[in-house]
Structure formats: structure tokens, C-alpha cells
C-alpha positions in Angstrom: 129.5 102.6 155.3 130.0 99.7 153.0 131.1 97.4 155.8 128.0 98.5 157.8 125.8 97.6 154.8 127.3 94.1 154.5 126.9 93.4 158.2 123.4 94.7 158.1 122.6 92.3 155.2 124.1 89.4 157.2 122.0 90.3 160.2 118.8 90.4 158.2 119.7 87.0 156.6 120.3 85.6 160.0 117.0 87.1 161.3 115.1 85.6 158.3 116.7 82.2 158.9 115.7 82.4 162.5 112.1 83.3 161.7 112.0 80.5 159.0 113.4 77.9 161.5 110.7 78.9 164.1 108.0 78.6 161.4 109.3 75.2 160.4 109.5 74.1 164.0 106.0 75.2 164.8 104.7 73.5 161.7 106.5 70.3 162.7 104.9 70.4 166.1 101.5 70.8 164.5 102.2 67.9 162.1 103.4 65.7 164.9 100.3 66.6 166.9 98.0 65.7 164.0 99.9 62.5 163.3 99.6 61.4 167.0 95.9 62.2 167.1 95.3 60.1 163.9 97.3 57.1 165.1 
């Protein structure tokens, strides 16, 4: 049970990291788009 709990926590951390990376990636695309349109 304990090992399941640890792996479950790791999975949720990985999931959060993935979501965060996607969020940063999308924000970067938006920023680049704005930057290009202002140039």
C-alpha cells in the first residue's frame, strides 16, 4: 500500500509538471506571437 502511495504521488507530480510545461509552452507561443506582431 505504501509503495502504491509513493508511485501515485510520483505520477501526480509528473502529471502536474506536464501540465505546467504545456501552460508555459502555450504562454511562450502567445508571447512570441505578440512580439512578432509588435516588431
